[in-house]
Jmol script that loads the backbone (N, CA, C; Angstrom):
load data "model"
ATOM      1  N   MET A   1     -30.212 -56.000 112.760  1.00  0.00           N
ATOM      2  CA  MET A   1     -29.956 -57.545 113.757  1.00  0.00           C
ATOM      3  C   MET A   1     -28.484 -58.454 112.668  1.00  0.00           C
ATOM      4  N   ILE A   2     -27.656 -58.995 113.256  1.00  0.00           N
ATOM      5  CA  ILE A   2     -26.472 -59.722 112.761  1.00  0.00           C
ATOM      6  C   ILE A   2     -26.015 -60.997 113.440  1.00  0.00           C
ATOM      7  N   ARG A   3     -26.526 -61.720 112.726  1.00  0.00           N
ATOM      8  CA  ARG A   3     -25.757 -63.222 113.612  1.00  0.00           C
ATOM      9  C   ARG A   3     -24.704 -63.838 112.928  1.00  0.00           C
ATOM     10  N   THR A   4     -23.725 -63.938 113.557  1.00  0.00           N
ATOM     11  CA  THR A   4     -22.713 -64.608 113.306  1.00  0.00           C
ATOM     12  C   THR A   4     -22.594 -66.040 113.608  1.00  0.00           C
ATOM     13  N   THR A   5     -21.996 -67.183 112.494  1.00  0.00           N
ATOM     14  CA  THR A   5     -21.814 -67.943 112.591  1.00  0.00           C
ATOM     15  C   THR A   5     -20.329 -68.587 112.198  1.00  0.00           C
ATOM     16  N   ARG A   6     -19.579 -69.525 113.649  1.00  0.00           N
ATOM     17  CA  ARG A   6     -18.986 -69.688 113.227  1.00  0.00           C
ATOM     18  C   ARG A   6     -18.055 -71.111 112.653  1.00  0.00           C
ATOM     19  N   SER A   7     -17.084 -71.502 112.131  1.00  0.00           N
ATOM     20  CA  SER A   7     -17.031 -73.032 111.616  1.00  0.00           C
ATOM     21  C   SER A   7     -15.419 -72.908 111.799  1.00  0.00           C
ATOM     22  N   GLN A   8     -15.349 -74.067 111.470  1.00  0.00           N
ATOM     23  CA  GLN A   8     -13.317 -74.497 111.341  1.00  0.00           C
ATOM     24  C   GLN A   8     -13.297 -75.184 110.034  1.00  0.00           C
ATOM     25  N   VAL A   9     -12.105 -74.996 109.552  1.00  0.00           N
ATOM     26  CA  VAL A   9     -11.988 -75.563 108.134  1.00  0.00           C
ATOM     27  C   VAL A   9     -10.772 -76.013 108.345  1.00  0.00           C
ATOM     28  N   THR A  10     -10.604 -77.052 107.691  1.00  0.00           N
ATOM     29  CA  THR A  10      -9.101 -77.528 107.888  1.00  0.00           C
ATOM     30  C   THR A  10      -8.673 -78.417 106.476  1.00  0.00           C
ATOM     31  N   PHE A  11      -7.291 -77.895 106.767  1.00  0.00           N
ATOM     32  CA  PHE A  11      -6.248 -77.941 104.917  1.00  0.00           C
ATOM     33  C   PHE A  11      -5.145 -78.776 105.618  1.00  0.00           C
ATOM     34  N   SER A  12      -5.197 -79.993 104.781  1.00  0.00           N
ATOM     35  CA  SER A  12      -4.074 -81.224 104.324  1.00  0.00           C
ATOM     36  C   SER A  12      -2.558 -80.442 103.912  1.00  0.00           C
ATOM     37  N   GLY A  13      -2.576 -79.808 103.113  1.00  0.00           N
ATOM     38  CA  GLY A  13      -1.888 -78.784 102.294  1.00  0.00           C
ATOM     39  C   GLY A  13      -2.060 -77.351 102.213  1.00  0.00           C
ATOM     40  N   PRO A  14      -1.558 -76.599 101.753  1.00  0.00           N
ATOM     41  CA  PRO A  14      -1.020 -75.019 102.334  1.00  0.00           C
ATOM     42  C   PRO A  14      -2.508 -74.462 101.205  1.00  0.00           C
ATOM     43  N   LEU A  15      -3.043 -73.369 101.811  1.00  0.00           N
ATOM     44  CA  LEU A  15      -4.343 -73.170 101.920  1.00  0.00           C
ATOM     45  C   LEU A  15      -3.516 -71.635 100.848  1.00  0.00           C
ATOM     46  N   MET A  16      -3.584 -71.566  99.934  1.00  0.00           N
ATOM     47  CA  MET A  16      -3.895 -70.276  99.478  1.00  0.00           C
ATOM     48  C   MET A  16      -5.063 -69.615  98.727  1.00  0.00           C
ATOM     49  N   LEU A  17      -5.436 -68.416  99.519  1.00  0.00           N
ATOM     50  CA  LEU A  17      -6.726 -67.889  98.548  1.00  0.00           C
ATOM     51  C   LEU A  17      -5.714 -66.201  97.981  1.00  0.00           C
ATOM     52  N   PRO A  18      -7.078 -65.869  97.442  1.00  0.00           N
ATOM     53  CA  PRO A  18      -6.531 -64.392  96.153  1.00  0.00           C
ATOM     54  C   PRO A  18      -6.292 -62.729  97.574  1.00  0.00           C
ATOM     55  N   GLU A  19      -7.270 -63.270  98.621  1.00  0.00           N
ATOM     56  CA  GLU A  19      -7.239 -62.269  99.598  1.00  0.00           C
ATOM     57  C   GLU A  19      -5.664 -62.492 100.689  1.00  0.00           C
ATOM     58  N   LEU A  20      -5.083 -63.117 100.237  1.00  0.00           N
ATOM     59  CA  LEU A  20      -3.629 -63.674 101.514  1.00  0.00           C
ATOM     60  C   LEU A  20      -2.557 -63.146 100.620  1.00  0.00           C
ATOM     61  N   ASP A  21      -1.752 -62.805 101.455  1.00  0.00           N
ATOM     62  CA  ASP A  21      -0.266 -62.098 100.941  1.00  0.00           C
ATOM     63  C   ASP A  21       0.401 -63.417 100.707  1.00  0.00           C
ATOM     64  N   ALA A  22       0.520 -64.695 101.375  1.00  0.00           N
ATOM     65  CA  ALA A  22       1.047 -65.831 101.050  1.00  0.00           C
ATOM     66  C   ALA A  22       0.201 -66.806 101.357  1.00  0.00           C
ATOM     67  N   PRO A  23       0.924 -68.181 100.621  1.00  0.00           N
ATOM     68  CA  PRO A  23       0.171 -69.126 101.474  1.00  0.00           C
ATOM     69  C   PRO A  23       0.160 -69.713 103.361  1.00  0.00           C
ATOM     70  N   LEU A  24      -0.929 -70.285 103.593  1.00  0.00           N
ATOM     71  CA  LEU A  24      -0.880 -70.531 104.802  1.00  0.00           C
ATOM     72  C   LEU A  24      -0.588 -72.218 105.038  1.00  0.00           C
ATOM     73  N   PRO A  25      -0.338 -72.161 105.774  1.00  0.00           N
ATOM     74  CA  PRO A  25       0.497 -73.705 106.557  1.00  0.00           C
ATOM     75  C   PRO A  25      -1.123 -74.317 106.360  1.00  0.00           C
ATOM     76  N   PRO A  26      -0.590 -75.656 106.511  1.00  0.00           N
ATOM     77  CA  PRO A  26      -2.104 -76.962 106.557  1.00  0.00           C
ATOM     78  C   PRO A  26      -2.130 -76.340 108.063  1.00  0.00           C
ATOM     79  N   GLY A  27      -3.380 -77.067 108.154  1.00  0.00           N
ATOM     80  CA  GLY A  27      -4.066 -76.887 109.819  1.00  0.00           C
ATOM     81  C   GLY A  27      -5.379 -76.259 109.689  1.00  0.00           C
ATOM     82  N   THR A  28      -5.674 -76.309 111.056  1.00  0.00           N
ATOM     83  CA  THR A  28      -7.201 -76.090 110.719  1.00  0.00           C
ATOM     84  C   THR A  28      -7.054 -74.449 111.806  1.00  0.00           C
ATOM     85  N   TYR A  29      -8.598 -73.680 110.346  1.00  0.00           N
ATOM     86  CA  TYR A  29      -8.557 -71.966 110.637  1.00  0.00           C
ATOM     87  C   TYR A  29     -10.023 -72.235 111.195  1.00  0.00           C
ATOM     88  N   ASP A  30     -10.400 -70.809 112.101  1.00  0.00           N
ATOM     89  CA  ASP A  30     -11.870 -70.422 112.265  1.00  0.00           C
ATOM     90  C   ASP A  30     -12.142 -69.250 110.983  1.00  0.00           C
ATOM     91  N   VAL A  31     -13.463 -69.624 111.144  1.00  0.00           N
ATOM     92  CA  VAL A  31     -14.082 -69.178 109.640  1.00  0.00           C
ATOM     93  C   VAL A  31     -15.015 -68.750 110.395  1.00  0.00           C
ATOM     94  N   ASP A  32     -15.934 -67.223 110.498  1.00  0.00           N
ATOM     95  CA  ASP A  32     -16.822 -66.216 111.075  1.00  0.00           C
ATOM     96  C   ASP A  32     -17.540 -66.055 109.262  1.00  0.00           C
ATOM     97  N   THR A  33     -19.054 -65.984 109.739  1.00  0.00           N
ATOM     98  CA  THR A  33     -20.008 -65.681 108.341  1.00  0.00           C
ATOM     99  C   THR A  33     -20.983 -64.605 109.516  1.00  0.00           C
ATOM    100  N   ASP A  34     -20.916 -63.773 108.615  1.00  0.00           N
ATOM    101  CA  ASP A  34     -21.945 -62.698 109.398  1.00  0.00           C
ATOM    102  C   ASP A  34     -23.177 -62.425 108.603  1.00  0.00           C
ATOM    103  N   GLU A  35     -24.101 -62.563 108.939  1.00  0.00           N
ATOM    104  CA  GLU A  35     -25.479 -62.535 108.512  1.00  0.00           C
ATOM    105  C   GLU A  35     -26.449 -61.514 108.633  1.00  0.00           C
ATOM    106  N   GLU A  36     -26.934 -60.339 108.026  1.00  0.00           N
ATOM    107  CA  GLU A  36     -27.867 -59.595 108.462  1.00  0.00           C
ATOM    108  C   GLU A  36     -29.301 -60.367 108.508  1.00  0.00           C
ATOM    109  N   VAL A  37     -29.729 -59.911 109.256  1.00  0.00           N
ATOM    110  CA  VAL A  37     -31.370 -60.540 109.773  1.00  0.00           C
ATOM    111  C   VAL A  37     -32.274 -59.924 109.145  1.00  0.00           C
ATOM    112  N   ILE A  38     -33.305 -59.974 108.079  1.00  0.00           N
ATOM    113  CA  ILE A  38     -34.096 -59.360 107.341  1.00  0.00           C
ATOM    114  C   ILE A  38     -35.393 -60.229 107.788  1.00  0.00           C
ATOM    115  N   GLU A  39     -35.889 -59.653 108.181  1.00  0.00           N
ATOM    116  CA  GLU A  39     -37.437 -59.882 108.832  1.00  0.00           C
ATOM    117  C   GLU A  39     -38.805 -59.739 107.883  1.00  0.00           C
ATOM    118  N   GLY A  40     -39.304 -60.595 107.226  1.00  0.00           N
ATOM    119  CA  GLY A  40     -40.858 -60.258 106.436  1.00  0.00           C
ATOM    120  C   GLY A  40     -41.825 -60.724 107.084  1.00  0.00           C
ATOM    121  N   ASN A  41     -42.551 -60.112 106.101  1.00  0.00           N
ATOM    122  CA  ASN A  41     -43.872 -60.814 106.892  1.00  0.00           C
ATOM    123  C   ASN A  41     -44.493 -62.326 106.577  1.00  0.00           C
ATOM    124  N   GLU A  42     -43.997 -62.736 105.949  1.00  0.00           N
ATOM    125  CA  GLU A  42     -44.108 -64.417 105.989  1.00  0.00           C
ATOM    126  C   GLU A  42     -42.913 -65.483 106.448  1.00  0.00           C
ATOM    127  N   ARG A  43     -41.600 -64.857 106.354  1.00  0.00           N
ATOM    128  CA  ARG A  43     -40.261 -65.458 106.756  1.00  0.00           C
ATOM    129  C   ARG A  43     -39.215 -64.427 107.014  1.00  0.00           C
ATOM    130  N   THR A  44     -38.526 -64.872 107.874  1.00  0.00           N
ATOM    131  CA  THR A  44     -37.174 -64.339 108.006  1.00  0.00           C
ATOM    132  C   THR A  44     -35.942 -64.841 106.927  1.00  0.00           C
ATOM    133  N   VAL A  45     -35.201 -64.020 106.603  1.00  0.00           N
ATOM    134  CA  VAL A  45     -33.944 -63.830 105.154  1.00  0.00           C
ATOM    135  C   VAL A  45     -32.723 -63.936 106.039  1.00  0.00           C
ATOM    136  N   TYR A  46     -31.680 -64.526 105.679  1.00  0.00           N
ATOM    137  CA  TYR A  46     -30.217 -64.079 106.309  1.00  0.00           C
ATOM    138  C   TYR A  46     -29.632 -63.755 105.129  1.00  0.00           C
ATOM    139  N   LEU A  47     -29.112 -62.363 104.834  1.00  0.00           N
ATOM    140  CA  LEU A  47     -28.571 -61.955 103.880  1.00  0.00           C
ATOM    141  C   LEU A  47     -26.582 -61.993 104.114  1.00  0.00           C
ATOM    142  N   ARG A  48     -26.054 -62.806 103.554  1.00  0.00           N
ATOM    143  CA  ARG A  48     -24.440 -62.661 104.238  1.00  0.00           C
ATOM    144  C   ARG A  48     -24.010 -61.460 103.852  1.00  0.00           C
ATOM    145  N   ILE A  49     -23.400 -60.996 104.467  1.00  0.00           N
ATOM    146  CA  ILE A  49     -22.609 -59.648 104.598  1.00  0.00           C
ATOM    147  C   ILE A  49     -20.970 -59.822 104.587  1.00  0.00           C
ATOM    148  N   ALA A  50     -20.389 -60.854 105.353  1.00  0.00           N
ATOM    149  CA  ALA A  50     -19.323 -60.893 105.386  1.00  0.00           C
ATOM    150  C   ALA A  50     -18.382 -62.422 105.892  1.00  0.00           C
ATOM    151  N   THR A  51     -17.357 -62.555 105.300  1.00  0.00           N
ATOM    152  CA  THR A  51     -16.606 -64.193 105.772  1.00  0.00           C
ATOM    153  C   THR A  51     -15.601 -63.809 106.207  1.00  0.00           C
ATOM    154  N   VAL A  52     -15.101 -64.175 107.227  1.00  0.00           N
ATOM    155  CA  VAL A  52     -13.437 -63.903 107.825  1.00  0.00           C
ATOM    156  C   VAL A  52     -13.089 -65.555 108.116  1.00  0.00           C
ATOM    157  N   ILE A  53     -11.815 -65.079 107.798  1.00  0.00           N
ATOM    158  CA  ILE A  53     -10.847 -66.177 108.187  1.00  0.00           C
ATOM    159  C   ILE A  53      -9.910 -65.898 109.290  1.00  0.00           C
ATOM    160  N   TYR A  54      -9.765 -66.302 110.277  1.00  0.00           N
ATOM    161  CA  TYR A  54      -8.616 -66.050 111.393  1.00  0.00           C
ATOM    162  C   TYR A  54      -7.108 -66.183 111.251  1.00  0.00           C
ATOM    163  N   VAL A  55      -6.440 -65.891 110.805  1.00  0.00           N
ATOM    164  CA  VAL A  55      -4.963 -65.842 110.361  1.00  0.00           C
ATOM    165  C   VAL A  55      -3.682 -66.340 112.130  1.00  0.00           C
ATOM    166  N   ARG A  56      -3.440 -67.152 112.373  1.00  0.00           N
ATOM    167  CA  ARG A  56      -3.124 -66.799 113.933  1.00  0.00           C
ATOM    168  C   ARG A  56      -1.357 -66.441 113.403  1.00  0.00           C
ATOM    169  N   GLY A  57      -0.909 -66.204 113.830  1.00  0.00           N
ATOM    170  CA  GLY A  57       0.713 -65.726 114.070  1.00  0.00           C
ATOM    171  C   GLY A  57       1.118 -66.097 115.398  1.00  0.00           C
ATOM    172  N   VAL A  58       2.640 -65.651 115.773  1.00  0.00           N
ATOM    173  CA  VAL A  58       3.189 -65.509 116.922  1.00  0.00           C
ATOM    174  C   VAL A  58       2.898 -64.506 117.221  1.00  0.00           C
ATOM    175  N   GLY A  59       2.164 -64.253 118.732  1.00  0.00           N
ATOM    176  CA  GLY A  59       1.924 -63.734 119.486  1.00  0.00           C
ATOM    177  C   GLY A  59       0.304 -62.720 118.624  1.00  0.00           C
ATOM    178  N   SER A  60       0.053 -62.950 117.752  1.00  0.00           N
ATOM    179  CA  SER A  60      -1.282 -61.957 117.081  1.00  0.00           C
ATOM    180  C   SER A  60      -1.801 -62.990 116.399  1.00  0.00           C
ATOM    181  N   THR A  61      -2.967 -62.417 116.044  1.00  0.00           N
ATOM    182  CA  THR A  61      -4.265 -62.920 115.216  1.00  0.00           C
ATOM    183  C   THR A  61      -4.834 -61.931 114.305  1.00  0.00           C
ATOM    184  N   ARG A  62      -4.931 -62.522 113.028  1.00  0.00           N
ATOM    185  CA  ARG A  62      -5.551 -61.046 111.951  1.00  0.00           C
ATOM    186  C   ARG A  62      -6.339 -61.944 112.006  1.00  0.00           C
ATOM    187  N   THR A  63      -7.383 -60.872 110.900  1.00  0.00           N
ATOM    188  CA  THR A  63      -8.450 -61.460 110.503  1.00  0.00           C
ATOM    189  C   THR A  63      -8.067 -60.902 108.671  1.00  0.00           C
ATOM    190  N   VAL A  64      -8.984 -61.978 107.424  1.00  0.00           N
ATOM    191  CA  VAL A  64      -8.942 -61.493 106.458  1.00  0.00           C
ATOM    192  C   VAL A  64     -10.121 -61.875 106.141  1.00  0.00           C
ATOM    193  N   THR A  65     -10.808 -60.997 105.127  1.00  0.00           N
ATOM    194  CA  THR A  65     -12.031 -60.994 104.590  1.00  0.00           C
ATOM    195  C   THR A  65     -12.407 -62.148 103.173  1.00  0.00           C
ATOM    196  N   ILE A  66     -12.582 -63.018 103.467  1.00  0.00           N
ATOM    197  CA  ILE A  66     -12.005 -63.603 102.430  1.00  0.00           C
ATOM    198  C   ILE A  66     -13.584 -63.756 101.247  1.00  0.00           C
ATOM    199  N   ASN A  67     -13.793 -63.816  99.859  1.00  0.00           N
ATOM    200  CA  ASN A  67     -14.890 -65.031  99.456  1.00  0.00           C
ATOM    201  C   ASN A  67     -14.915 -66.432  99.542  1.00  0.00           C
ATOM    202  N   PRO A  68     -16.503 -66.771 100.158  1.00  0.00           N
ATOM    203  CA  PRO A  68     -16.805 -67.857 100.512  1.00  0.00           C
ATOM    204  C   PRO A  68     -16.626 -68.752  99.734  1.00  0.00           C
ATOM    205  N   SER A  69     -17.059 -68.836  98.339  1.00  0.00           N
ATOM    206  CA  SER A  69     -17.186 -69.708  97.354  1.00  0.00           C
ATOM    207  C   SER A  69     -15.608 -70.196  97.157  1.00  0.00           C
ATOM    208  N   VAL A  70     -14.715 -69.280  96.944  1.00  0.00           N
ATOM    209  CA  VAL A  70     -13.464 -69.418  96.694  1.00  0.00           C
ATOM    210  C   VAL A  70     -13.026 -70.135  97.499  1.00  0.00           C
ATOM    211  N   LEU A  71     -13.143 -69.860  99.112  1.00  0.00           N
ATOM    212  CA  LEU A  71     -12.583 -70.879 100.316  1.00  0.00           C
ATOM    213  C   LEU A  71     -13.371 -72.351 100.255  1.00  0.00           C
ATOM    214  N   ALA A  72     -14.919 -72.434  99.527  1.00  0.00           N
ATOM    215  CA  ALA A  72     -15.371 -74.012  99.774  1.00  0.00           C
ATOM    216  C   ALA A  72     -14.539 -74.542  98.159  1.00  0.00           C
ATOM    217  N   ALA A  73     -14.320 -73.757  97.138  1.00  0.00           N
ATOM    218  CA  ALA A  73     -13.152 -74.205  96.264  1.00  0.00           C
ATOM    219  C   ALA A  73     -12.251 -74.886  96.786  1.00  0.00           C
ATOM    220  N   ALA A  74     -11.360 -74.407  97.155  1.00  0.00           N
ATOM    221  CA  ALA A  74      -9.931 -74.530  97.713  1.00  0.00           C
ATOM    222  C   ALA A  74      -9.912 -75.816  98.994  1.00  0.00           C
ATOM    223  N   LEU A  75     -11.447 -75.840  99.583  1.00  0.00           N
ATOM    224  CA  LEU A  75     -11.567 -76.846 100.473  1.00  0.00           C
ATOM    225  C   LEU A  75     -11.792 -78.029  99.489  1.00  0.00           C
ATOM    226  N   GLN A  76     -12.435 -78.028  98.009  1.00  0.00           N
ATOM    227  CA  GLN A  76     -12.978 -79.323  97.621  1.00  0.00           C
ATOM    228  C   GLN A  76     -11.158 -79.775  96.844  1.00  0.00           C
ATOM    229  N   ARG A  77     -10.459 -79.021  96.202  1.00  0.00           N
ATOM    230  CA  ARG A  77      -8.773 -78.846  95.490  1.00  0.00           C
ATOM    231  C   ARG A  77      -8.311 -79.901  97.124  1.00  0.00           C
ATOM    232  N   ASP A  78      -8.374 -79.269  98.344  1.00  0.00           N
ATOM    233  CA  ASP A  78      -7.292 -80.147  99.454  1.00  0.00           C
ATOM    234  C   ASP A  78      -8.095 -81.421  99.637  1.00  0.00           C
ATOM    235  N   ALA A  79      -9.317 -81.699  99.736  1.00  0.00           N
ATOM    236  CA  ALA A  79     -10.038 -83.086  99.616  1.00  0.00           C
ATOM    237  C   ALA A  79      -9.546 -83.816  98.069  1.00  0.00           C
ATOM    238  N   GLY A  80      -9.333 -83.165  97.496  1.00  0.00           N
ATOM    239  CA  GLY A  80      -9.097 -83.892  95.947  1.00  0.00           C
ATOM    240  C   GLY A  80      -7.674 -84.671  96.261  1.00  0.00           C
ATOM    241  N   HIS A  81      -6.927 -83.666  97.220  1.00  0.00           N
ATOM    242  CA  HIS A  81      -5.591 -84.097  97.054  1.00  0.00           C
ATOM    243  C   HIS A  81      -4.966 -85.562  98.193  1.00  0.00           C
ATOM    244  N   ARG A  82      -6.329 -85.291  98.955  1.00  0.00           N
ATOM    245  CA  ARG A  82      -5.854 -86.308 100.125  1.00  0.00           C
ATOM    246  C   ARG A  82      -6.332 -87.624  99.548  1.00  0.00           C
ATOM    247  N   GLY A  83      -7.395 -87.582  98.756  1.00  0.00           N
ATOM    248  CA  GLY A  83      -7.998 -89.038  97.856  1.00  0.00           C
ATOM    249  C   GLY A  83      -7.218 -89.422  96.922  1.00  0.00           C
TER     250      GLY A  83
END
end "model"
wireframe off; spacefill off
backbone 0.3
color backbone group
């Protein structure tokens, strides 16, 4: 069984991730994290199997698989530029 968690991230400056061809403009982006549910005798464990960001363009949306720790670092850098 797989569970998907949707969240949103907001950047005040351009977003550049290694998985992207070019920087994305500032804005809010949807991010999905898929986790596989592994049920054990004493507890249930969730193993992350994919994190994707949705990149919306004119008339289309594409999904890009990203590294969640790199996304978290980009969010921290962006927050540092605001304050």
